[in-house]
C-alpha positions in Angstrom: -2.8 55.4 74.5 0.1 57.9 75.1 0.4 59.7 78.4 2.1 62.9 79.4 4.8 60.7 80.9 5.4 59.2 77.5 5.6 62.7 76.0 8.2 63.7 78.6 10.3 60.6 78.0 10.4 61.0 74.2 11.1 64.7 74.5 13.9 64.1 77.1 12.3 66.4 79.7 10.6 66.0 83.1 6.9 65.3 83.3 6.2 68.7 84.8 8.2 70.5 82.0 6.2 68.6 79.3 3.0 69.7 81.1 4.2 73.3 81.2 5.1 73.3 77.6 1.6 72.2 76.7 -0.2 74.5 79.0 2.0 77.6 78.4 1.9 78.4 82.1 5.7 78.8 82.4 8.4 80.4 80.2 10.4 77.7 78.4 13.0 77.7 75.7 11.9 77.4 72.1 14.1 74.2 71.9 12.2 72.5 74.8 8.8 73.5 73.3 9.9 72.1 69.9 10.9 68.8 71.4 7.7 68.5 73.3 5.6 69.4 70.2 7.5 66.8 68.2 6.9 64.2 70.8 3.2 65.0 70.9 3.0 64.6 67.1 5.0 61.4 67.1 2.9 59.7 69.9 -0.5 61.2 68.8 -1.0 62.4 72.4 -4.3 64.0 73.3 -4.6 65.7 76.7 -7.1 64.0 79.0 -10.2 66.2 79.2 -10.9 65.3 82.8 -7.4 66.1 84.0 -7.3 69.3 81.9 -10.6 70.4 83.5 -9.2 69.9 87.0 -6.1 71.8 86.2 -7.6 74.7 84.3 -11.2 74.8 85.3 -12.0 74.4 81.6 -13.3 71.5 79.6 -12.5 72.9 76.2 -16.0 71.8 75.2 -18.9 74.0 74.1 -22.5 72.9 74.3 -24.8 73.3 71.3 -28.5 73.2 72.1 -30.2 72.7 68.8 -33.9 71.8 68.6 -34.4 69.9 65.3 -38.1 70.0 65.0 -40.3 68.0 62.6 -42.1 71.0 61.2 -38.9 72.7 60.1 -36.7 72.0 57.1 -33.8 70.0 58.5 -31.2 70.8 55.8 -31.6 74.6 56.5 -31.0 74.0 60.3 -28.0 71.9 59.6 -26.2 74.9 58.1 -26.3 76.7 61.4 -24.9 73.5 63.1 -22.0 73.4 60.7 -21.1 77.0 61.2 -20.9 76.4 65.0 -19.1 73.1 64.9 -16.4 74.2 62.3 -15.6 77.4 64.2 -15.4 75.6 67.5 -13.0 73.1 66.1 -10.8 75.9 64.6 -10.6 77.5 68.0 -9.6 74.2 69.8 -13.0 73.3 71.3 -15.0 70.1 71.0 -18.8 70.3 70.7 -21.4 68.6 72.8 -24.7 68.5 70.8 -27.8 68.4 72.9 -31.1 67.8 71.0 -33.8 67.0 73.5 -37.5 68.0 73.7 -37.1 69.4 77.2 -34.7 72.2 76.5 -34.6 73.9 79.9 -34.0 70.6 81.7 -31.3 69.4 79.4 -29.6 72.8 79.5 -29.7 72.8 83.3 -28.2 69.3 83.4 -25.3 70.2 81.0 -24.5 73.4 82.8 -24.7 72.2 86.4 -22.5 69.2 85.6 -19.8 71.5 84.3 -19.5 69.4 81.1 -19.1 72.6 79.0 -17.4 76.0 79.3 -20.3 77.8 77.5 -23.3 77.1 75.3 -24.7 78.2 72.0 -28.5 78.2 71.6 -30.1 77.6 68.2 -33.8 77.9 67.3 -34.4 80.7 69.8 -38.0 81.5 70.5 -39.3 85.0 71.3 -39.8 84.0 75.0 -37.4 81.1 75.1 -37.8 78.9 78.2 -34.1 78.1 78.2 -33.0 81.7 78.8 -33.7 81.9 82.5 -31.6 78.8 83.0 -28.7 80.2 81.0 -28.8 83.6 82.7 -28.6 81.8 86.1 -25.5 79.8 85.1 -21.9 80.5 85.7 -21.0 79.7 82.1 -21.6 82.3 79.3 -24.0 81.8 76.5 -24.5 83.0 72.9 -27.6 82.9 70.8 -28.2 82.5 67.1 -31.7 84.0 67.0 -33.2 87.1 68.5 -35.4 86.7 71.7 -37.7 89.4 73.1 -35.3 89.9 76.1 -31.5 89.8 75.3 -30.4 90.5 78.8 -27.3 88.5 79.9 -26.5 86.9 76.6 -24.8 87.7 73.3 -27.2 87.6 70.4 -26.5 87.2 66.6 -29.2 87.1 63.9 -30.1 88.2 60.4 -31.9 91.5 60.2 -35.2 89.9 59.2 -37.1 93.2 59.2 -34.7 94.8 56.7 -34.7 91.5 54.7 -38.5 91.8 54.3 -38.3 95.4 53.2 -35.5 94.7 50.8 -37.4 91.8 49.1 -40.5 94.0 48.6 -38.5 97.0 47.5 -36.6 94.9 44.9 -39.8 93.7 43.2 -41.4 97.2 43.4 -38.5 98.8 41.7 -38.9 96.4 38.8 -42.6 97.4 38.5 -44.4 94.7 40.4 -47.6 95.7 42.2 -48.9 92.4 43.5 -47.0 89.5 45.1 -47.3 86.5 47.4 -45.1 85.9 50.5 -44.7 82.3 51.5 -43.9 81.8 55.2 -42.7 79.0 57.4 -45.4 76.6 58.9 -47.8 78.2 61.2 -46.6 76.0 64.1 -43.2 77.8 63.9 -45.0 81.1 64.6 -47.2 79.5 67.4 -44.2 78.4 69.4 -42.4 81.8 69.1 -40.5 81.8 65.9 -40.3 85.6 65.8 -38.2 85.7 62.7 -41.2 84.7 60.6 -43.4 87.7 61.6 -40.4 90.0 61.8 -39.9 89.5 58.1 -43.6 89.4 57.3 -44.6 92.5 59.2 -41.8 94.6 57.7 -42.6 93.3 54.2 -46.3 94.2 54.7 -45.5 97.6 56.0 -43.1 98.2 53.0 -45.8 97.0 50.6 -48.4 99.4 52.1 -45.9 102.2 51.9 -45.4 101.6 48.2 -49.1 100.9 47.5 -48.3 97.3 46.6 -50.6 94.3 47.3 -48.8 91.5 49.3 -50.6 88.3 50.1 -49.2 86.2 52.9 -49.6 82.5 53.7 -48.0 79.8 55.8 -46.7 76.7 54.0 -45.5 73.3 55.1 -41.9 72.1 55.6 -42.1 68.9 53.5 -43.3 67.5 50.2 -45.9 66.8 48.8 -47.8 69.2 51.1 -45.7 72.3 50.4 -46.0 71.7 46.7 -49.8 71.6 46.9 -49.9 74.8 49.0 -47.8 76.6 46.3 -50.2 75.5 43.6 -53.2 76.7 45.7 -51.5 80.1 46.3 -50.8 80.6 42.6 -54.4 79.6 41.7 -55.8 82.0 44.4 -53.8 85.0 43.2 -53.5 84.9 39.4 -52.7 88.6 39.2 -49.6 88.2 41.4 -46.4 88.6 39.4 -43.9 88.0 42.2 -43.3 85.3 44.8 -41.3 85.9 48.0 -40.1 82.9 49.9 -39.4 82.8 53.7 -39.6 79.0 53.7 -36.7 76.9 52.5 -38.9 73.9 51.8 -41.1 76.0 49.6 -38.0 77.3 47.8 -36.8 73.8 47.0 -40.3 72.8 45.8 -41.0 75.9 43.7 -39.0 74.9 40.6 -41.1 71.7 40.1 -44.3 73.6 40.8 -43.5 76.2 38.2 -42.5 73.6 35.7 -45.8 71.8 36.2 -47.7 75.0 35.5 -45.6 75.8 32.4 -44.2 78.9 34.1 -40.6 80.3 34.1 -38.8 82.8 36.2 -38.4 85.7 35.5 -40.5 85.5 32.2 -43.8 84.7 33.9 -43.1 85.3 37.6 -40.3 86.9 39.6 -39.0 85.0 42.6 -37.0 86.2 45.6 -36.1 83.9 48.5 -34.4 84.1 51.9 -31.8 81.4 52.3 -28.0 80.9 52.1 -25.9 80.6 49.0 -24.8 77.1 50.1 -28.4 76.1 50.4 -29.1 77.4 46.8 -26.2 75.3 45.5 -27.2 72.2 47.3 -30.7 72.3 45.9 -29.7 73.9 42.5 -32.1 76.8 43.2 -32.0 79.4 40.4 -33.6 82.2 42.4 -32.3 85.5 43.7 -32.3 85.5 47.5 -31.4 87.4 50.6 -28.3 85.6 52.1 -29.4 84.2 55.4 -25.7 83.6 56.4 -26.1 80.7 58.8 -22.4 79.8 58.8 -21.4 83.4 59.5 -23.9 83.7 62.4 -22.5 80.5 63.9 -19.0 81.7 63.6 -19.8 85.0 65.2 -21.6 83.3 68.1 -18.8 80.9 68.8 -16.0 83.5 68.6 -17.8 85.8 71.0 -18.5 82.9 73.3 -14.9 81.7 73.3 -13.8 85.3 73.9 -15.9 85.5 77.1 -14.6 82.1 78.2 -10.9 82.7 77.7 -10.7 86.4 78.6 -13.2 86.2 81.5 -15.1 89.0 79.9 -18.1 88.8 82.2 -18.0 92.6 83.0 -18.2 93.6 79.3 -21.6 94.6 77.9 -23.4 91.9 76.0 -23.9 92.5 72.3 -26.8 92.2 69.9 -25.7 92.1 66.3 -28.0 91.9 63.4 -26.5 91.2 60.0 -27.5 93.5 57.2 -29.2 91.5 54.4 -27.4 91.1 51.1 -29.5 90.2 48.1 -27.7 87.8 45.7 -29.1 88.3 42.1 -29.4 85.0 40.2 -31.5 86.4 37.4 -34.9 85.2 38.7 -36.5 88.7 38.7 -37.5 91.1 36.0 -40.3 93.5 35.0 -43.8 91.9 35.4 -45.4 90.2 32.5 -47.9 92.4 30.6 -51.5 92.0 31.8 -53.6 90.0 29.3 -56.0 92.0 27.1 -59.6 91.7 28.1 
């Protein structure tokens, strides 16, 4: 494995000059920087992380605490992970993924050992037990998900309230007066998944304001249970002409359920989901949906985190940014089917 001494030898400079060229701490000629860069490329040199941390007080590593839970749809969570990891790599940072049941303890261990320069938290609960640990740490943190108390952290999330209102409004403008909203599993709500009731409460309020009937229900995160639940909901509400999906597993199961019942969207039922365009392509979903933007949220969180790390922006106010929802029309909604004659 190449060392900084090897780089200096190939570049024809002293060891300290090679180090300065890589760190940017001193002004050097373009010629010297070019020779060092060529030597690094030729030798495949990678700075030692431990030595770099001693010299700069930085590890160039970000921590990602992601709780992949059994009652959530893993492919949807992976999209947030990719947004974080790709952006970290683009900005010159490695990523330490921590996925342990005891979130506060694992976060405390990672932060106290100085293994990372900052952390991103995913799957943020309303009263997240990891937040007191993060606020007490020297390293900064960024969240993808909105907690009840945003003090001391930068927060990025989709505007779930506006998403719920937009989904209901879209169906109402087409003439629908009764619909079903399919939510995440009830366990997600029980442990503090506030985004579920943020969307649901806003959707119910909008439905009441527009004199529209909206039935709500929890659904599972895996087959065949989620398919059975969708069948039960459609049986229980035969007058519903629209289906709203705040559950990615339900969205992926719905095409098969409608096919089994001989129904088509939008001819027989209009469908609006809440998931990303990438998710729709992965599962070949033909439904219009509010873009959940997991990759963009991950990018925003990492960029803000790196900004705090590299500019020592501790004195700047923390930000809470909610992305405005954008509904992507894939042709799965239309006027409701005529009511059958008595």
